[in-house]
C-alpha positions as CSV (number, residue, x, y, z in Angstrom):
1,M,-12.2,24.1,-52.1
2,D,-10.9,25.5,-55.6
3,L,-12.8,28.2,-57.7
4,T,-14.5,25.7,-60.0
5,Q,-15.8,23.3,-57.3
6,E,-17.3,26.5,-55.4
7,I,-18.9,27.4,-58.6
8,L,-20.5,23.9,-59.1
9,A,-21.6,23.7,-55.4
10,L,-23.1,27.0,-55.4
11,K,-25.1,26.4,-58.9
12,R,-26.2,23.2,-57.3
13,S,-27.6,25.2,-53.9
14,R,-29.0,27.9,-56.1
15,N,-30.7,25.7,-58.7
16,A,-28.7,27.4,-61.6
17,V,-28.3,27.1,-64.9
18,I,-24.6,28.8,-66.4
19,L,-24.9,29.7,-69.9
20,A,-21.5,30.9,-71.9
21,H,-21.3,32.5,-75.0
22,N,-18.4,31.1,-77.4
23,Y,-16.8,34.4,-76.8
24,Q,-16.0,33.5,-73.2
25,V,-12.8,32.6,-71.8
26,G,-11.7,29.0,-71.6
27,E,-12.3,28.4,-68.0
28,I,-15.7,29.8,-68.0
29,Q,-16.8,27.7,-71.1
30,D,-15.3,24.6,-69.2
31,V,-17.8,25.2,-66.2
32,A,-20.8,26.0,-68.1
33,D,-23.8,24.0,-68.6
34,F,-24.1,25.2,-72.3
35,V,-21.9,27.1,-74.1
36,G,-23.2,28.3,-77.9
37,D,-24.2,31.3,-79.8
38,S,-26.9,33.7,-79.4
39,L,-29.5,31.6,-81.0
40,G,-28.5,28.5,-79.1
41,L,-28.7,30.2,-75.9
42,A,-31.7,32.1,-76.3
43,Y,-33.4,28.5,-76.7
44,Q,-31.5,27.1,-73.7
45,A,-32.7,30.3,-71.7
46,K,-36.1,29.9,-72.6
47,A,-36.4,26.1,-72.0
48,T,-34.6,26.1,-68.6
49,A,-36.5,25.1,-65.4
50,A,-33.7,26.5,-63.2
51,D,-34.5,29.0,-60.6
52,V,-31.4,31.4,-61.5
53,I,-29.7,32.1,-65.0
54,V,-26.1,32.9,-64.9
55,F,-25.4,34.3,-68.1
56,C,-21.8,34.7,-69.1
57,G,-21.7,37.1,-71.8
58,V,-22.5,40.7,-72.3
59,H,-25.4,42.5,-71.2
60,F,-28.0,42.4,-73.9
61,M,-27.7,38.8,-73.8
62,A,-28.8,38.6,-69.9
63,E,-31.3,41.1,-70.6
64,T,-32.7,38.4,-73.2
65,A,-32.8,35.9,-71.3
66,K,-34.8,38.3,-68.7
67,I,-37.0,39.2,-71.4
68,V,-38.3,35.2,-71.8
69,N,-37.9,34.6,-68.2
70,P,-39.3,37.4,-66.0
71,G,-40.0,35.2,-63.4
72,K,-36.4,33.9,-63.0
73,I,-33.5,35.5,-61.3
74,V,-31.0,36.6,-64.0
75,V,-27.5,37.5,-63.0
76,L,-24.0,38.1,-65.1
77,P,-20.8,38.2,-63.8
78,D,-20.0,41.8,-64.6
79,A,-22.4,44.4,-65.0
80,D,-20.1,46.4,-67.2
81,A,-19.9,44.1,-70.1
82,G,-21.5,45.9,-72.7
83,C,-21.4,46.0,-76.4
84,S,-20.4,48.5,-79.2
85,L,-22.9,47.0,-81.5
86,E,-25.7,47.4,-78.9
87,A,-24.4,51.1,-77.9
88,S,-24.1,52.1,-82.0
89,C,-28.0,51.8,-81.8
90,P,-30.0,53.9,-79.3
91,A,-33.7,53.1,-78.8
92,P,-34.5,56.6,-78.9
93,Q,-32.6,57.5,-81.9
94,L,-34.0,54.3,-83.7
95,E,-37.8,55.4,-82.5
96,A,-36.9,58.9,-83.9
97,Y,-35.9,57.5,-87.2
98,L,-39.3,55.4,-87.5
99,T,-41.3,58.1,-86.5
100,A,-39.7,60.7,-89.2
101,N,-40.0,57.4,-91.7
102,A,-43.7,56.5,-90.5
103,A,-44.8,56.5,-94.0
104,K,-42.6,53.9,-95.1
105,N,-44.2,51.5,-92.6
106,Y,-40.7,49.6,-92.0
107,Y,-40.8,45.9,-91.1
108,V,-38.0,46.1,-88.6
109,I,-35.6,43.2,-88.0
110,A,-33.2,43.9,-85.1
111,Y,-30.2,41.7,-84.8
112,I,-30.3,40.2,-81.2
113,N,-26.9,42.3,-80.6
114,C,-29.4,45.2,-79.3
115,S,-31.0,46.5,-76.2
116,G,-34.4,45.5,-75.1
117,A,-35.7,48.9,-75.9
118,V,-34.6,48.5,-79.1
119,K,-36.1,44.9,-79.4
120,A,-39.4,46.4,-78.3
121,L,-39.4,48.8,-81.4
122,S,-39.0,45.7,-83.5
123,D,-41.2,43.2,-85.6
124,V,-38.6,40.5,-84.9
125,I,-35.3,39.5,-83.9
126,C,-32.8,37.6,-85.6
127,T,-29.3,36.2,-84.9
128,S,-26.2,35.6,-87.4
129,G,-27.5,31.8,-87.5
130,N,-30.8,32.5,-88.4
131,A,-30.9,36.1,-90.3
132,V,-31.4,34.7,-93.6
133,K,-34.2,32.4,-92.8
134,I,-36.1,35.4,-90.6
135,V,-35.4,37.9,-93.8
136,N,-36.8,35.3,-96.3
137,Q,-40.1,35.3,-93.9
138,A,-40.6,39.0,-93.9
139,P,-43.6,40.2,-95.3
140,A,-42.7,40.9,-99.1
141,E,-45.1,44.1,-99.5
142,R,-43.3,46.0,-96.6
143,P,-39.8,47.5,-96.7
144,I,-37.2,46.1,-94.3
145,L,-34.9,48.5,-91.9
146,F,-32.2,45.8,-90.5
147,V,-30.6,47.0,-87.1
148,P,-28.1,47.5,-85.8
149,D,-25.1,46.0,-87.9
150,A,-24.7,46.9,-91.5
151,N,-22.3,44.3,-92.4
152,L,-24.1,41.4,-91.3
153,G,-27.2,43.1,-93.1
154,A,-25.5,43.2,-96.4
155,W,-24.3,40.1,-96.2
156,V,-28.2,38.9,-95.8
157,M,-29.0,40.9,-98.6
158,E,-26.3,38.9,-100.6
159,Q,-28.0,35.7,-99.8
160,T,-31.4,36.5,-99.9
161,G,-31.5,39.2,-102.7
162,R,-33.9,41.1,-100.3
163,K,-33.4,45.0,-100.4
164,M,-33.0,46.2,-96.8
165,D,-32.2,49.7,-95.5
166,L,-29.4,49.2,-93.1
167,W,-28.7,51.0,-89.7
168,Q,-25.2,51.8,-89.8
169,G,-23.9,50.1,-86.5
170,S,-20.6,47.7,-86.3
171,C,-18.8,45.5,-83.6
172,Y,-15.7,47.0,-83.2
173,V,-13.8,43.7,-82.8
174,H,-15.1,42.5,-86.3
175,V,-14.3,45.6,-88.2
176,E,-10.6,45.4,-87.0
177,F,-10.2,42.6,-89.4
178,T,-8.8,44.0,-92.8
179,R,-8.1,42.5,-96.1
180,D,-4.3,43.1,-95.5
181,S,-4.4,41.4,-92.1
182,I,-5.8,38.5,-93.3
183,N,-3.9,38.1,-96.5
184,R,-0.9,38.1,-94.6
185,I,-2.1,35.3,-92.8
186,K,-2.9,33.4,-95.7
187,A,0.5,33.7,-96.9
188,E,1.8,32.0,-94.1
189,Y,-0.9,29.3,-94.7
190,P,-1.5,28.9,-98.2
191,A,-3.2,25.9,-97.8
192,A,-5.8,26.9,-95.2
193,L,-9.3,27.6,-95.6
194,V,-10.9,30.6,-94.1
195,V,-14.0,31.1,-92.1
196,A,-15.4,34.5,-91.0
197,H,-18.5,35.8,-89.3
198,P,-20.7,37.8,-91.3
199,E,-20.1,40.8,-88.8
200,C,-16.5,41.4,-90.6
201,T,-16.5,43.9,-93.6
202,L,-17.0,43.0,-97.3
203,A,-13.4,43.3,-97.8
204,V,-12.7,40.3,-95.3
205,R,-15.8,38.4,-96.4
206,L,-14.7,38.0,-99.7
207,L,-11.6,36.4,-98.7
208,A,-13.4,33.8,-96.8
209,D,-14.3,30.5,-97.9
210,E,-17.2,30.3,-95.6
211,V,-19.0,33.1,-93.9
212,C,-21.6,32.0,-90.8
213,S,-22.4,32.2,-87.2
214,T,-20.0,31.2,-84.9
215,E,-22.2,27.9,-84.0
216,K,-22.0,26.8,-87.6
217,M,-18.4,27.4,-87.7
218,I,-18.1,24.1,-85.7
219,G,-19.6,22.0,-88.5
220,Y,-17.3,23.7,-91.1
221,C,-14.1,23.3,-89.4
222,R,-15.1,19.6,-88.2
223,D,-15.9,18.8,-92.0
224,A,-13.2,20.7,-93.5
225,P,-11.1,18.9,-96.0
226,V,-7.9,20.3,-94.6
227,K,-5.9,20.5,-91.3
228,D,-5.1,24.3,-91.4
229,I,-8.2,26.9,-90.9
230,I,-8.2,30.6,-90.3
231,V,-11.0,31.3,-88.0
232,V,-11.9,35.2,-88.4
233,T,-13.8,36.0,-85.1
234,E,-13.2,36.9,-81.6
235,S,-10.8,34.7,-79.9
236,G,-13.0,33.0,-77.5
237,M,-14.4,30.8,-80.3
238,L,-11.0,28.9,-80.5
239,H,-11.5,27.3,-77.3
240,R,-14.4,25.7,-78.4
241,L,-13.4,24.9,-81.8
242,R,-10.2,23.3,-80.3
243,K,-12.2,21.0,-78.1
244,E,-14.8,19.8,-81.0
245,C,-12.3,19.8,-83.9
246,P,-8.8,18.3,-82.2
247,D,-7.6,17.3,-85.4
248,K,-7.4,20.6,-86.7
249,N,-4.9,23.2,-86.6
250,L,-7.4,26.4,-86.0
251,I,-5.8,29.9,-86.5
252,A,-6.6,32.7,-85.3
253,G,-7.4,35.7,-87.8
254,P,-5.3,38.4,-86.8
255,T,-6.3,42.0,-86.9
256,E,-3.8,45.2,-87.6
257,R,-3.2,45.5,-84.1
258,C,-2.7,42.0,-82.7
259,A,-2.6,38.4,-83.5
260,C,-6.0,37.5,-82.4
261,A,-9.2,39.6,-81.4
262,D,-10.4,40.2,-78.1
263,C,-14.0,41.6,-77.3
264,R,-13.0,43.7,-74.1
265,Y,-16.6,43.7,-73.0
266,M,-16.9,39.7,-72.9
267,K,-13.5,39.4,-71.2
268,L,-14.4,41.4,-68.1
269,N,-16.3,38.0,-67.1
270,T,-13.9,36.0,-65.2
271,L,-14.1,32.6,-63.0
272,Q,-14.1,34.9,-59.7
273,K,-16.7,37.2,-60.7
274,L,-18.8,34.1,-62.0
275,R,-18.3,32.6,-58.3
276,D,-19.1,36.0,-56.7
277,C,-22.4,36.2,-58.8
278,L,-23.5,33.2,-57.9
279,A,-22.8,33.2,-54.1
280,D,-24.4,37.0,-53.9
281,L,-27.1,36.8,-57.0
282,Q,-25.8,39.9,-58.2
283,P,-25.6,41.8,-60.4
284,R,-28.9,41.3,-61.3
285,V,-30.8,42.1,-64.5
286,E,-34.2,43.8,-64.0
287,M,-36.7,45.1,-66.5
288,D,-39.8,47.3,-66.4
289,E,-42.7,45.0,-67.3
290,V,-44.2,47.1,-69.9
291,L,-41.0,46.9,-71.9
292,R,-40.1,43.3,-71.4
293,A,-43.7,42.5,-72.6
294,Q,-42.9,44.4,-75.7
295,A,-39.5,43.0,-76.2
296,E,-40.5,39.5,-75.4
297,R,-43.1,39.6,-78.7
298,P,-40.2,39.7,-81.4
299,L,-38.2,37.2,-79.7
300,L,-40.6,35.0,-79.6
301,R,-41.6,35.5,-83.4
302,M,-37.9,34.8,-83.9
303,L,-37.8,31.5,-82.0
304,E,-41.0,30.4,-83.8
305,Q,-40.0,31.5,-87.3
306,S,-36.5,29.8,-86.7
307,L,-38.2,26.2,-86.4
308,S,-40.7,26.5,-89.2
309,P,-39.8,25.5,-92.7
310,V,-39.8,28.2,-95.3
311,L,-41.8,27.3,-98.1
């Protein structure tokens, strides 16, 4: 029995569901029940009837699944799959900042790429796919503190016209794309369109024909009137795009260091580790119940606001 067959057999015996982020390696995406961005996977995690959730992504994603499923077993293939963006906003520093600026009465909007402890300090969560909608629903009378990604926050301000104070965090992968590296690939493919993730810097976003979440990249690439499309985000996204848009020539946006951008944390997960975590139900994600309940409120608020019309 090969690894894939083992995984599928273990999944059935455990009554498990396998969720995989768009940045996972192709072989993990191919064996998953659902592949998507943080917002789509959050909905899947909330809705599943499975007893076990295997989250192939990074730790904050598996933790998010546990927050909305306290009674289920949540495992991830590699416990060391962290996130530079999450690490850029430690909860004690955010709590100290909010205390020092209590008079401002901040409305805290936290990008989902953060720890459960940061979520617990927030009023509402957002993803890159719904951030504009969430900000547009924020109370008009309260100043917004947007954490932790400053590039995403700046892009949201451009889209909404809403002034926000920005925590100065970033994703190490997306800031490695530069104006020069994207201009070089554009010179090789002069007829190509460029689609970029909003975690990229302003200099890169200005070169893009479209800035959007990974999930929205699928529709953009499918409907694009040209064959060549330069995709400026983590390299795992290309696997799904090539499956869903087989008629397009999808080109990895290069960084100054390499021809494509790999997240070292996302790539810690492997097919063997996926098999092992299903067999052993380890490593598990566990949370203090008080913290979990505090973090759940802004997450559920996000899911509700994402579905509601903005008047």
